[in-house]
GUPA-506653 format. One record per residue (C-alpha): x, y, z; residue in three letters. Coordinates in nm, 2 decimals. Example, Ala and Ser with C-alpha at 12.3 -4.5 7.8 and 13.67 -1.06 7.14 Angstrom:
2
@xx->1.23&yy->-0.45&zz->0.78&code->ALA
@xx->1.37&yy->-0.11&zz->0.71&code->SER
END
This chain:
76
@xx->-5.91&yy->1.84&zz->-0.79&code->UNK
@xx->-5.71&yy->1.74&zz->-0.48&code->UNK
@xx->-5.47&yy->1.45&zz->-0.50&code->UNK
@xx->-5.33&yy->1.28&zz->-0.20&code->UNK
@xx->-4.95&yy->1.30&zz->-0.14&code->UNK
@xx->-4.75&yy->1.01&zz->-0.25&code->UNK
@xx->-4.65&yy->0.78&zz->0.04&code->UNK
@xx->-4.28&yy->0.69&zz->0.07&code->UNK
@xx->-4.19&yy->0.37&zz->0.24&code->UNK
@xx->-3.88&yy->0.37&zz->0.46&code->UNK
@xx->-3.74&yy->0.01&zz->0.43&code->UNK
@xx->-3.49&yy->-0.19&zz->0.63&code->UNK
@xx->-3.17&yy->-0.22&zz->0.42&code->UNK
@xx->-3.04&yy->-0.51&zz->0.63&code->UNK
@xx->-3.18&yy->-0.79&zz->0.83&code->UNK
@xx->-3.15&yy->-0.71&zz->1.20&code->UNK
@xx->-3.32&yy->-0.58&zz->1.51&code->UNK
@xx->-3.48&yy->-0.24&zz->1.56&code->UNK
@xx->-3.26&yy->-0.09&zz->1.82&code->UNK
@xx->-3.41&yy->0.26&zz->1.83&code->UNK
@xx->-3.68&yy->0.46&zz->1.66&code->UNK
@xx->-3.57&yy->0.82&zz->1.63&code->UNK
@xx->-3.90&yy->0.97&zz->1.51&code->UNK
@xx->-4.27&yy->0.98&zz->1.60&code->UNK
@xx->-4.60&yy->0.99&zz->1.40&code->UNK
@xx->-4.65&yy->1.35&zz->1.29&code->UNK
@xx->-4.28&yy->1.44&zz->1.29&code->UNK
@xx->-4.14&yy->1.62&zz->0.98&code->UNK
@xx->-3.82&yy->1.47&zz->0.85&code->UNK
@xx->-3.57&yy->1.58&zz->0.60&code->UNK
@xx->-3.42&yy->1.36&zz->0.32&code->UNK
@xx->-3.12&yy->1.18&zz->0.47&code->UNK
@xx->-3.24&yy->1.22&zz->0.83&code->UNK
@xx->-3.19&yy->0.91&zz->1.05&code->UNK
@xx->-3.54&yy->0.76&zz->1.13&code->UNK
@xx->-3.45&yy->0.42&zz->1.28&code->UNK
@xx->-3.14&yy->0.25&zz->1.40&code->UNK
@xx->-3.10&yy->-0.12&zz->1.33&code->UNK
@xx->-2.86&yy->-0.35&zz->1.51&code->UNK
@xx->-2.70&yy->-0.64&zz->1.32&code->UNK
@xx->-2.40&yy->-0.84&zz->1.43&code->UNK
@xx->-2.33&yy->-0.59&zz->1.71&code->UNK
@xx->-2.32&yy->-0.30&zz->1.46&code->UNK
@xx->-2.56&yy->-0.01&zz->1.47&code->UNK
@xx->-2.68&yy->0.09&zz->1.12&code->UNK
@xx->-2.89&yy->0.41&zz->1.06&code->UNK
@xx->-3.19&yy->0.39&zz->0.83&code->UNK
@xx->-3.23&yy->0.73&zz->0.66&code->UNK
@xx->-3.54&yy->0.89&zz->0.51&code->UNK
@xx->-3.52&yy->0.86&zz->0.13&code->UNK
@xx->-3.72&yy->1.18&zz->0.09&code->UNK
@xx->-3.85&yy->1.46&zz->0.31&code->UNK
@xx->-4.20&yy->1.43&zz->0.45&code->UNK
@xx->-4.42&yy->1.38&zz->0.76&code->UNK
@xx->-4.42&yy->1.04&zz->0.95&code->UNK
@xx->-4.76&yy->0.90&zz->0.87&code->UNK
@xx->-4.72&yy->0.55&zz->1.02&code->UNK
@xx->-4.46&yy->0.35&zz->1.22&code->UNK
@xx->-4.47&yy->-0.02&zz->1.14&code->UNK
@xx->-4.21&yy->-0.15&zz->1.37&code->UNK
@xx->-4.13&yy->-0.16&zz->1.74&code->UNK
@xx->-3.80&yy->-0.13&zz->1.93&code->UNK
@xx->-3.66&yy->-0.48&zz->1.98&code->UNK
@xx->-3.85&yy->-0.62&zz->1.68&code->UNK
@xx->-3.66&yy->-0.84&zz->1.43&code->UNK
@xx->-3.69&yy->-0.72&zz->1.07&code->UNK
@xx->-3.58&yy->-0.85&zz->0.73&code->UNK
@xx->-3.42&yy->-0.66&zz->0.45&code->UNK
@xx->-3.69&yy->-0.48&zz->0.26&code->UNK
@xx->-3.94&yy->-0.47&zz->0.55&code->UNK
@xx->-4.13&yy->-0.13&zz->0.57&code->UNK
@xx->-4.03&yy->0.03&zz->0.89&code->UNK
@xx->-4.23&yy->0.35&zz->0.85&code->UNK
@xx->-4.43&yy->0.55&zz->0.60&code->UNK
@xx->-4.38&yy->0.92&zz->0.50&code->UNK
@xx->-4.62&yy->1.14&zz->0.32&code->UNK
END
């Protein structure tokens, strides 16, 4: 029986603005790789992949305001 891979949410760890998205749908990422850069109070904060996987979905846009805990992208 085939089981679908578990999805991993990559969440914002701070409230801020999406400054740059470093990955695209379909990209393979390694655990610890920077996926998104958030800007908060004039500081750039990298958001790293909590696990290795393939980018399944991007749920944010550059320039978008996000809150701590918002899902920025999904890995499988």
